[in-house]
C-alpha positions in Angstrom: -65.4 24.2 -20.5 -66.6 22.1 -23.5 -67.2 23.8 -26.9 -70.7 25.0 -27.4 -73.1 24.3 -30.3 -73.8 27.4 -32.4 -76.2 28.2 -35.2 -75.5 30.7 -38.0 -77.2 34.0 -37.6 -78.2 33.7 -41.3 -80.5 30.8 -40.4 -82.7 33.0 -38.2 -84.9 33.7 -41.2 -84.9 30.1 -42.5 -85.3 27.9 -39.4 -86.3 24.9 -41.6 -82.8 24.8 -43.1 -80.5 25.0 -40.1 -77.5 23.1 -38.8 -75.5 23.7 -35.7 -71.7 23.5 -35.5 -69.4 22.8 -32.6 -65.7 23.6 -33.2 -63.0 22.2 -31.0 -59.2 22.3 -31.4 -59.2 19.1 -33.5 -62.6 18.6 -35.0 -65.8 20.2 -36.2 -69.1 18.5 -35.4 -72.3 19.3 -37.3 -75.9 18.4 -36.5 -79.5 19.1 -37.7 -81.1 21.7 -35.5 -84.6 20.2 -36.0 -83.4 16.7 -35.0 -80.6 17.0 -32.4 -81.3 13.5 -31.0 -80.3 12.0 -34.4 -76.7 12.7 -33.6 -74.0 14.5 -35.5 -71.1 13.9 -37.8 -67.5 15.0 -37.2 -64.9 16.1 -39.6 -61.4 17.6 -39.3 -61.0 21.3 -38.9 -59.1 21.3 -42.3 -62.0 19.6 -44.1 -64.6 21.9 -42.6 -62.6 25.0 -43.6 -62.2 23.7 -47.2 -66.0 23.0 -47.3 -66.9 26.5 -46.0 -64.5 28.1 -48.5 -66.1 26.2 -51.3 -69.5 27.4 -50.3 -68.4 31.0 -50.1 -66.8 30.7 -53.5 -70.2 29.5 -55.0 -69.0 26.0 -55.8 -72.3 24.5 -54.8 -74.7 27.2 -56.2 -77.3 25.8 -58.5 
């Protein structure tokens, strides 16, 4: 069974700012919920994990 796309439950209140993520054994794919036909980008699981950790640590807060 192929990996499924999923959307964060935090985006339920802000549907205009959503992305969907599909995680496989080797890669993480990300796409815009509003424009799924535009495609997606893929990154390594390691890069995705580092990005999420940086967000949680507040690195990109304004």
